[in-house]
All heavy atoms as an XYZ file, in Angstrom:
740
protein
N      23.797     54.282     50.953
C      23.814     53.604     52.220
C      25.094     52.777     52.303
O      25.421     52.022     51.399
C      22.587     52.704     52.340
C      22.601     51.858     53.581
S      21.197     50.744     53.630
C      20.210     51.617     54.789
N      25.785     52.877     53.403
C      27.043     52.158     53.588
C      26.790     50.862     54.336
O      25.999     50.836     55.280
C      28.022     53.020     54.385
C      28.403     54.264     53.664
C      29.287     55.116     54.520
C      29.515     56.424     53.812
N      29.442     57.563     54.659
N      27.440     49.781     53.953
C      27.295     48.537     54.692
C      27.786     48.709     56.126
O      28.763     49.395     56.386
C      28.178     47.550     53.924
C      28.361     48.149     52.572
C      28.269     49.631     52.758
N      27.101     48.071     57.070
C      27.405     48.245     58.490
C      28.796     47.743     58.849
O      29.469     48.316     59.695
C      26.360     47.525     59.328
N      29.264     46.711     58.204
C      30.546     46.135     58.599
C      31.731     46.948     58.099
O      32.853     46.731     58.520
C      30.654     44.688     58.115
S      30.651     44.529     56.320
N      31.507     47.902     57.221
C      32.616     48.636     56.618
C      32.828     50.007     57.238
O      33.667     50.768     56.793
C      32.375     48.785     55.113
S      32.273     47.190     54.292
N      32.069     50.345     58.224
C      32.255     51.642     58.884
C      31.950     52.790     57.952
O      30.975     52.773     57.225
N      32.817     53.792     57.976
C      32.611     54.998     57.178
C      33.116     54.863     55.747
O      32.853     55.711     54.931
C      33.317     56.180     57.857
C      32.718     56.544     59.198
C      31.263     56.974     59.079
O      30.932     57.727     58.148
O      30.464     56.531     59.911
N      33.845     53.803     55.469
C      34.419     53.638     54.137
C      33.385     52.989     53.230
O      32.771     51.995     53.579
C      35.687     52.756     54.206
C      36.289     52.579     52.818
C      36.685     53.345     55.167
N      33.186     53.588     52.073
C      32.241     53.031     51.115
C      33.013     52.120     50.171
O      33.847     52.587     49.400
C      31.540     54.147     50.327
O      30.915     55.022     51.236
C      30.524     53.566     49.370
N      32.749     50.819     50.291
C      33.355     49.850     49.387
C      32.270     48.925     48.892
O      31.156     48.915     49.402
C      34.488     49.045     50.072
C      33.954     48.321     51.305
C      35.638     49.926     50.442
C      34.974     47.422     51.967
N      32.601     48.124     47.930
C      31.618     47.215     47.380
C      31.238     46.165     48.424
O      32.087     45.706     49.189
C      32.180     46.531     46.130
C      32.406     47.493     44.983
C      32.943     46.783     43.779
C      33.173     47.783     42.658
N      33.731     47.135     41.482
N      29.962     45.780     48.475
C      29.509     44.802     49.472
C      30.269     43.482     49.423
O      30.471     42.861     50.448
C      28.037     44.591     49.114
C      27.639     45.827     48.402
C      28.870     46.299     47.687
N      30.728     43.063     48.250
C      31.470     41.806     48.152
C      32.735     41.878     48.999
O      33.078     40.949     49.710
C      31.813     41.515     46.698
C      32.577     40.222     46.508
C      32.794     39.932     45.057
N      33.626     40.968     44.469
C      34.643     40.742     43.666
N      34.934     39.513     43.319
N      35.352     41.708     43.165
N      33.436     42.999     48.959
C      34.650     43.149     49.754
C      34.319     43.226     51.238
O      35.062     42.749     52.080
C      35.443     44.383     49.297
C      35.991     44.241     47.909
C      35.578     45.078     46.894
C      36.912     43.244     47.610
C      36.072     44.943     45.607
C      37.415     43.096     46.332
C      37.000     43.952     45.320
N      33.189     43.819     51.550
C      32.739     43.886     52.931
C      32.498     42.468     53.451
O      32.880     42.134     54.563
C      31.463     44.715     53.027
S      30.819     44.873     54.686
N      31.866     41.634     52.621
C      31.579     40.248     52.994
C      32.884     39.481     53.210
O      33.032     38.746     54.172
C      30.736     39.600     51.904
C      30.386     38.157     52.163
C      29.497     37.811     53.180
C      30.964     37.147     51.414
C      29.178     36.489     53.423
C      30.651     35.822     51.653
C      29.757     35.503     52.660
O      29.452     34.204     52.915
N      33.868     39.703     52.312
C      35.160     39.039     52.458
C      35.873     39.501     53.719
O      36.504     38.700     54.409
C      36.029     39.290     51.228
C      35.542     38.644     49.930
C      36.439     39.043     48.767
C      35.486     37.134     50.063
N      35.744     40.772     54.042
C      36.344     41.298     55.265
C      35.717     40.635     56.491
O      36.412     40.274     57.436
C      36.144     42.811     55.329
O      36.602     43.304     56.559
N      34.421     40.452     56.461
C      33.723     39.788     57.566
C      34.188     38.341     57.683
O      34.485     37.859     58.783
C      32.209     39.845     57.345
C      31.353     39.080     58.344
C      31.508     39.680     59.729
C      29.900     39.091     57.915
N      34.285     37.648     56.557
C      34.758     36.265     56.575
C      36.184     36.179     57.101
O      36.528     35.268     57.858
C      34.672     35.643     55.187
C      33.280     35.324     54.662
C      33.366     34.757     53.251
C      32.567     34.350     55.571
N      37.005     37.130     56.712
C      38.387     37.140     57.177
C      38.450     37.328     58.693
O      39.200     36.646     59.385
C      39.158     38.251     56.466
C      40.632     38.282     56.825
C      41.374     39.373     56.069
O      40.723     40.217     55.437
O      42.606     39.357     56.134
N      37.614     38.216     59.226
C      37.592     38.416     60.680
C      37.100     37.164     61.404
O      37.636     36.783     62.440
C      36.714     39.613     61.050
C      37.446     40.928     60.792
C      36.664     42.089     61.296
N      35.587     42.320     60.311
C      34.444     42.918     60.563
N      34.180     43.360     61.756
N      33.554     43.094     59.612
N      36.108     36.509     60.841
C      35.608     35.269     61.452
C      36.698     34.208     61.412
O      36.977     33.535     62.404
C      34.326     34.775     60.738
C      33.182     35.740     61.011
C      33.970     33.367     61.175
C      31.936     35.476     60.172
N      37.327     34.059     60.266
C      38.380     33.061     60.108
C      39.537     33.330     61.062
O      40.068     32.415     61.696
C      38.866     33.061     58.655
C      39.888     32.004     58.356
C      39.513     30.678     58.233
C      41.221     32.339     58.206
C      40.448     29.696     57.948
C      42.164     31.369     57.929
C      41.778     30.051     57.802
N      39.913     34.582     61.206
C      41.023     34.941     62.096
C      40.671     34.752     63.565
O      41.557     34.659     64.405
C      41.471     36.377     61.842
C      42.185     36.519     60.517
O      42.698     35.540     59.975
N      42.207     37.733     59.981
N      39.393     34.687     63.890
C      39.000     34.514     65.288
C      39.042     33.053     65.737
O      38.930     32.765     66.924
C      37.593     35.078     65.520
O      36.626     34.251     64.896
N      39.206     32.123     64.798
C      39.268     30.709     65.163
C      40.503     30.435     66.005
O      41.569     30.994     65.784
C      39.300     29.816     63.932
C      38.037     29.820     63.129
C      38.056     29.483     61.792
C      36.814     30.160     63.693
C      36.899     29.472     61.038
C      35.651     30.153     62.945
C      35.695     29.807     61.619
N      40.349     29.538     66.972
C      41.470     29.137     67.814
C      42.037     27.842     67.254
O      41.302     26.873     67.036
C      40.999     28.933     69.270
C      42.136     28.454     70.136
C      40.392     30.209     69.812
N      43.325     27.850     67.010
C      43.985     26.672     66.450
C      44.898     26.059     67.502
O      45.594     26.757     68.220
C      44.799     27.045     65.207
C      43.935     27.534     64.082
C      43.712     28.888     63.881
C      43.330     26.634     63.237
C      42.890     29.330     62.850
C      42.514     27.062     62.205
C      42.304     28.419     62.020
O      41.502     28.847     61.008
N      44.844     24.751     67.580
C      45.734     24.033     68.483
C      46.404     22.923     67.687
O      45.814     22.362     66.764
C      44.969     23.411     69.668
O      43.951     22.552     69.153
C      44.330     24.479     70.531
N      47.619     22.626     68.067
C      48.329     21.541     67.403
C      48.067     20.260     68.168
O      48.039     20.249     69.389
C      49.817     21.844     67.346
C      50.147     22.970     66.386
C      51.629     23.073     66.106
O      52.332     22.040     66.200
O      52.081     24.171     65.797
N      47.901     19.196     67.424
C      47.611     17.900     68.027
C      48.601     16.893     67.470
O      48.767     16.780     66.267
C      46.178     17.476     67.698
C      45.808     16.119     68.205
C      44.418     15.723     67.745
C      44.159     14.282     68.085
N      42.942     13.768     67.496
N      49.216     16.182     68.375
C      50.111     15.123     67.956
C      49.268     13.889     67.678
O      48.470     13.472     68.513
C      51.148     14.820     69.052
O      51.835     16.029     69.381
C      52.135     13.784     68.589
N      49.429     13.339     66.503
C      48.613     12.210     66.087
C      49.326     10.903     66.402
O      50.509     10.749     66.132
C      48.342     12.308     64.592
O      47.636     11.179     64.162
N      48.553      9.983     66.999
C      49.071      8.647     67.252
C      48.376      7.713     66.272
O      47.220      7.357     66.463
C      48.801      8.233     68.704
C      49.355      6.872     69.032
O      49.743      6.120     68.145
N      49.398      6.540     70.300
N      49.082      7.319     65.234
C      48.497      6.519     64.173
C      47.942      5.195     64.661
O      46.873      4.766     64.232
N      48.638      4.544     65.581
C      48.189      3.248     66.070
C      46.850      3.364     66.795
O      45.940      2.558     66.577
C      49.248      2.646     67.014
C      48.884      1.283     67.544
C      48.791      0.209     66.459
O      49.482      0.332     65.438
O      48.018     -0.745     66.651
N      46.701      4.371     67.625
C      45.444      4.575     68.355
C      44.305      4.878     67.395
O      43.202      4.339     67.535
C      45.595      5.729     69.368
O      46.675      5.424     70.241
C      44.338      5.930     70.169
N      44.574      5.713     66.415
C      43.531      6.064     65.443
C      43.107      4.853     64.621
O      41.926      4.662     64.346
C      44.008      7.203     64.544
C      44.128      8.511     65.287
C      44.589      9.655     64.416
O      44.525      9.532     63.172
O      45.010     10.675     64.975
N      44.066      4.005     64.256
C      43.750      2.793     63.499
C      42.896      1.871     64.357
O      41.914      1.286     63.872
C      45.038      2.089     63.023
C      44.750      0.687     62.515
C      45.728      2.913     61.937
N      43.237      1.723     65.623
C      42.457      0.860     66.514
C      41.029      1.390     66.690
O      40.065      0.617     66.698
C      43.144      0.727     67.871
C      44.391     -0.123     67.817
C      45.107     -0.203     69.161
O      44.656      0.364     70.147
N      46.234     -0.912     69.188
N      40.886      2.706     66.843
C      39.546      3.294     66.975
C      38.736      3.088     65.698
O      37.548      2.757     65.750
C      39.649      4.784     67.302
C      40.153      5.063     68.695
C      40.396      6.552     68.926
O      40.381      7.348     67.990
N      40.626      6.921     70.181
N      39.360      3.273     64.552
C      38.677      3.075     63.277
C      38.278      1.614     63.108
O      37.152      1.313     62.690
C      39.581      3.522     62.126
C      38.995      3.449     60.724
C      37.742      4.303     60.612
C      40.029      3.904     59.701
N      39.176      0.687     63.463
C      38.869     -0.738     63.373
C      37.702     -1.092     64.291
O      36.829     -1.888     63.925
C      40.099     -1.564     63.736
N      37.653     -0.490     65.465
C      36.554     -0.752     66.408
C      35.228     -0.276     65.820
O      34.219     -0.987     65.877
C      36.828     -0.046     67.730
C      35.754     -0.257     68.765
C      36.053      0.510     70.041
C      34.889      0.360     71.020
N      35.064      1.184     72.199
N      35.223      0.916     65.231
C      33.992      1.441     64.627
C      33.522      0.556     63.469
O      32.335      0.282     63.334
C      34.214      2.875     64.123
C      34.319      3.897     65.219
C      34.547      5.283     64.639
C      34.704      6.315     65.721
N      34.971      7.661     65.177
N      34.469      0.115     62.642
C      34.112     -0.751     61.510
C      33.566     -2.080     62.025
O      32.578     -2.597     61.505
C      35.330     -0.967     60.587
C      35.684      0.347     59.880
C      35.065     -2.074     59.572
C      36.991      0.310     59.119
N      34.212     -2.638     63.056
C      33.763     -3.915     63.617
C      32.346     -3.788     64.190
O      31.497     -4.649     63.981
C      34.743     -4.366     64.705
C      34.497     -5.734     65.265
C      35.607     -6.235     66.200
N      36.256     -5.227     67.018
C      37.468     -4.703     66.780
N      38.160     -5.086     65.720
N      37.984     -3.790     67.579
N      32.080     -2.684     64.916
C      30.747     -2.470     65.494
C      29.692     -2.333     64.401
O      28.600     -2.903     64.494
C      30.755     -1.232     66.389
C      31.527     -1.420     67.682
C      31.725     -0.135     68.460
O      31.427      0.962     67.922
O      32.200     -0.219     69.603
N      30.015     -1.592     63.339
C      29.065     -1.419     62.238
C      28.814     -2.748     61.537
O      27.676     -3.095     61.228
C      29.594     -0.384     61.251
C      28.609     -0.039     60.156
C      29.154      1.025     59.229
C      28.845      2.379     59.788
N      29.106      3.466     58.834
N      29.881     -3.505     61.296
C      29.737     -4.813     60.665
C      28.862     -5.725     61.523
O      27.990     -6.432     61.006
C      31.108     -5.451     60.440
C      31.026     -6.841     59.891
C      30.755     -7.061     58.548
C      31.202     -7.940     60.716
C      30.667     -8.339     58.036
C      31.118     -9.228     60.218
C      30.852     -9.431     58.880
N      29.075     -5.722     62.836
C      28.281     -6.573     63.734
C      26.802     -6.180     63.720
O      25.929     -7.051     63.777
C      28.837     -6.536     65.155
C      30.128     -7.337     65.277
O      30.378     -8.252     64.502
N      30.965     -6.973     66.226
N      26.517     -4.878     63.626
C      25.112     -4.442     63.528
C      24.492     -4.960     62.238
O      23.359     -5.465     62.228
C      25.018     -2.914     63.596
C      25.181     -2.349     64.984
C      24.741     -0.897     65.065
N      25.380     -0.034     64.085
C      26.490      0.677     64.303
N      27.087      0.619     65.458
N      26.986      1.439     63.354
N      25.210     -4.841     61.113
C      24.698     -5.343     59.844
C      24.517     -6.856     59.890
O      23.529     -7.386     59.379
C      25.631     -4.970     58.687
C      25.625     -3.505     58.328
C      26.774     -2.859     57.901
C      24.469     -2.748     58.403
C      26.777     -1.509     57.571
C      24.446     -1.404     58.080
C      25.608     -0.795     57.663
O      25.591      0.530     57.339
N      25.455     -7.565     60.502
C      25.363     -9.016     60.610
C      24.146     -9.417     61.447
O      23.446    -10.376     61.121
C      26.646     -9.583     61.223
C      26.762    -11.099     61.245
C      26.687    -11.665     59.832
C      28.065    -11.509     61.918
N      23.862     -8.661     62.513
C      22.665     -8.927     63.320
C      21.398     -8.785     62.481
O      20.477     -9.593     62.578
C      22.601     -7.987     64.530
C      23.633     -8.318     65.599
O      24.174     -9.452     65.573
O      23.911     -7.442     66.439
N      21.347     -7.758     61.651
C      20.180     -7.540     60.794
C      20.036     -8.690     59.805
O      18.931     -9.213     59.602
C      20.287     -6.185     60.043
C      19.230     -6.067     58.964
C      20.184     -5.024     61.032
N      21.141     -9.111     59.211
C      21.092    -10.221     58.247
C      20.616    -11.493     58.947
O      19.784    -12.230     58.407
C      22.479    -10.429     57.587
C      22.532    -11.736     56.817
C      22.808     -9.263     56.670
N      21.119    -11.758     60.144
C      20.695    -12.959     60.879
C      19.211    -12.901     61.242
O      18.516    -13.914     61.155
C      21.550    -13.150     62.134
C      22.929    -13.675     61.795
O      23.103    -14.389     60.823
N      23.913    -13.316     62.590
N      18.731    -11.731     61.642
C      17.294    -11.602     61.942
C      16.464    -11.825     60.685
O      15.437    -12.518     60.722
C      16.990    -10.226     62.549
C      17.330    -10.129     64.020
C      16.701     -8.903     64.661
N      17.073     -7.657     64.008
C      18.088     -6.878     64.388
N      18.823     -7.210     65.405
N      18.345     -5.769     63.746
N      16.898    -11.269     59.561
C      16.180    -11.478     58.296
C      16.171    -12.958     57.927
O      15.150    -13.491     57.471
C      16.816    -10.667     57.169
C      16.516     -9.188     57.279
O      15.638     -8.780     58.023
N      17.265     -8.389     56.550
N      17.299    -13.617     58.125
C      17.390    -15.053     57.824
C      16.393    -15.833     58.678
O      15.691    -16.718     58.171
C      18.818    -15.530     58.085
C      19.024    -17.001     57.859
C      20.465    -17.388     58.192
C      20.622    -18.886     58.076
N      21.059    -19.503     59.292
N      16.319    -15.518     59.966
C      15.394    -16.216     60.864
C      13.942    -16.008     60.428
O      13.137    -16.945     60.439
C      15.589    -15.746     62.301
C      16.902    -16.182     62.911
C      17.174    -15.510     64.247
O      16.429    -14.639     64.678
N      18.260    -15.915     64.902
N      13.607    -14.792     60.040
C      12.237    -14.487     59.617
C      11.900    -15.240     58.335
O      10.809    -15.819     58.215
C      12.049    -12.959     59.433
C      10.750    -12.649     58.713
C      12.097    -12.252     60.775
N      12.825    -15.256     57.386
C      12.573    -15.964     56.125
C      12.420    -17.457     56.390
O      11.504    -18.104     55.857
C      13.704    -15.686     55.102
C      13.611    -16.626     53.906
C      13.663    -14.238     54.650
N      13.295    -18.015     57.216
C      13.196    -19.446     57.529
C      11.887    -19.770     58.245
O      11.231    -20.770     57.944
C      14.394    -19.890     58.372
C      15.685    -19.945     57.577
C      16.907    -20.232     58.441
O      16.817    -20.122     59.690
O      17.959    -20.563     57.864
N      11.494    -18.901     59.195
C      10.239    -19.125     59.916
C       9.046    -19.006     58.973
O       8.094    -19.792     59.058
C      10.115    -18.133     61.069
N       9.085    -18.058     58.060
C       7.994    -17.896     57.095
C       7.901    -19.108     56.184
O       6.801    -19.593     55.889
C       8.207    -16.639     56.245
O       8.165    -15.491     57.041
N       9.040    -19.607     55.754
C       9.055    -20.784     54.882
C       8.490    -22.000     55.618
O       7.652    -22.728     55.081
C      10.476    -21.055     54.391
C      10.585    -22.294     53.541
C      10.116    -22.298     52.234
C      11.138    -23.464     54.054
C      10.197    -23.430     51.447
C      11.224    -24.603     53.280
C      10.756    -24.584     51.983
O      10.831    -25.706     51.215
N       8.932    -22.200     56.854
C       8.443    -23.332     57.642
C       6.936    -23.214     57.875
O       6.201    -24.200     57.756
C       9.183    -23.399     58.992
O      10.589    -23.488     58.728
C       8.754    -24.593     59.814
N       6.469    -22.029     58.198
C       5.036    -21.822     58.417
C       4.268    -22.080     57.126
O       3.160    -22.641     57.154
C       4.784    -20.404     58.916
N       4.827    -21.693     56.007
C       4.145    -21.897     54.720
C       4.023    -23.392     54.390
O       3.036    -23.813     53.794
C       4.896    -21.176     53.601
C       4.271    -21.339     52.251
N       3.084    -20.722     51.920
C       4.651    -22.057     51.171
C       2.761    -21.052     50.668
N       3.702    -21.860     50.191
N       5.019    -24.171     54.808
C       4.960    -25.613     54.541
C       3.808    -26.272     55.292
O       3.153    -27.168     54.770
C       6.280    -26.287     54.928
C       7.476    -25.966     54.038
C       8.716    -26.665     54.582
C       7.224    -26.365     52.598
N       3.572    -25.811     56.526
C       2.505    -26.422     57.335
C       1.152    -25.780     57.076
O       0.123    -26.434     57.223
C       2.845    -26.316     58.831
O       3.021    -24.948     59.171
C       4.118    -27.078     59.158
N       1.132    -24.521     56.727
C      -0.134    -23.828     56.501
C       0.043    -22.825     55.363
O       0.212    -21.621     55.600
C      -0.552    -23.110     57.789
O      -1.736    -22.390     57.587
N       0.016    -23.292     54.130
C       0.271    -22.395     52.998
C      -0.805    -21.324     52.848
O      -1.975    -21.565     53.105
C       0.296    -23.318     51.786
C      -0.321    -24.585     52.220
C      -0.243    -24.653     53.712
N      -0.346    -20.157     52.472
C      -1.277    -19.044     52.241
C      -1.992    -19.222     50.908
O      -3.100    -18.740     50.726
C      -0.523    -17.712     52.246
C       0.139    -17.340     53.577
C       0.973    -16.074     53.405
C      -0.915    -17.134     54.643
N      -1.350    -19.872     49.977
C      -1.965    -20.117     48.665
C      -2.015    -21.618     48.427
O      -1.082    -22.342     48.773
C      -1.139    -19.452     47.549
O       0.192    -19.936     47.604
C      -1.149    -17.945     47.675
N      -3.084    -22.057     47.864
C      -3.241    -23.484     47.569
C      -2.612    -23.791     46.225
O      -2.673    -22.988     45.282
C      -4.719    -23.848     47.562
N      -2.002    -24.948     46.138
C      -1.410    -25.379     44.871
C      -2.541    -25.843     43.957
O      -3.400    -26.625     44.364
C      -0.415    -26.526     45.101
C       0.740    -26.044     45.977
C       0.097    -27.080     43.781
C       1.695    -27.148     46.375
N      -2.552    -25.314     42.757
C      -3.567    -25.702     41.790
C      -2.881    -26.188     40.527
O      -1.921    -25.577     40.053
C      -4.483    -24.532     41.450
C      -5.404    -24.142     42.566
C      -6.436    -23.119     42.074
O      -6.343    -22.609     40.971
N      -7.413    -22.842     42.915
N      -3.387    -27.263     40.021
C      -2.894    -27.752     38.752
C      -3.314    -26.740     37.675
O      -4.421    -26.207     37.706
C      -3.505    -29.134     38.467
C      -2.931    -29.745     37.211
O      -1.759    -29.457     36.906
O      -3.662    -30.489     36.550
N      -2.444    -26.458     36.756
C      -2.742    -25.436     35.757
C      -3.997    -25.793     34.942
O      -4.699    -24.913     34.451
C      -1.562    -25.201     34.844
S      -1.105    -26.645     33.851
N      -4.300    -27.054     34.810
C      -5.477    -27.457     34.035
C      -6.777    -27.236     34.801
O      -7.850    -27.181     34.213
C      -5.365    -28.920     33.635
S      -3.970    -29.228     32.544
N      -6.667    -27.128     36.124
C      -7.896    -26.962     36.925
C      -8.204    -25.514     37.264
O      -9.144    -25.228     37.990
C      -7.782    -27.797     38.218
O      -6.752    -27.263     39.026
N      -7.411    -24.583     36.749
C      -7.679    -23.175     37.007
C      -8.872    -22.745     36.187
O      -8.936    -22.978     34.969
C      -6.450    -22.320     36.642
C      -5.263    -22.692     37.535
C      -6.759    -20.825     36.780
C      -3.976    -21.973     37.186
N      -9.873    -22.130     36.840
C     -11.059    -21.689     36.095
C     -10.695    -20.647     35.026
O      -9.789    -19.848     35.195
C     -11.941    -21.057     37.177
C     -11.380    -21.483     38.478
C      -9.965    -21.841     38.252
N     -11.441    -20.669     33.965
C     -11.209    -19.746     32.858
C     -11.355    -18.295     33.289
O     -10.677    -17.405     32.780
C     -12.159    -20.065     31.706
N     -12.212    -18.041     34.287
C     -12.431    -16.669     34.756
C     -11.151    -16.090     35.396
O     -10.959    -14.878     35.398
C     -13.583    -16.633     35.761
O     -13.266    -17.420     36.901
N     -10.307    -16.957     35.932
C      -9.063    -16.478     36.525
C      -8.001    -16.222     35.467
O      -6.974    -15.599     35.755
C      -8.538    -17.499     37.549
C      -9.394    -17.588     38.798
S      -8.751    -18.773     39.988
C      -7.219    -18.013     40.455
N      -8.209    -16.679     34.294
C      -7.219    -16.529     33.226
C      -7.382    -15.224     32.466
O      -6.561    -14.910     31.623
C      -7.346    -17.718     32.236
C      -7.153    -19.069     32.885
S      -5.520    -19.252     33.548
C      -4.666    -19.894     32.163
N      -8.419    -14.499     32.724
C      -8.672    -13.256     31.980
C      -7.793    -12.139     32.459
O      -7.390    -12.004     33.526
C     -10.148    -12.880     32.092
C     -11.022    -13.875     31.406
C     -12.517    -13.546     31.595
O     -12.851    -12.600     32.315
O     -13.335    -14.256     31.007
């Protein structure tokens, strides 16, 4: 059985695969682009600044939550303070 991409010529499938890749690669359209370094640097700086600001927002929200939790704990603690001598023996097991 002959591979479909090779027509009537019987060659090894690996070469057929390379021929297919070569045809795909040759079908790509290439265009030249003049690069403006200053514009690219400004765009990159903008992306970094936006990402940093998102991370800073998350850190600030976490800070607010921790501070609010601490303040709430001071007025209404979830756990009661117990002197180590008053802890029942059953809790020490």
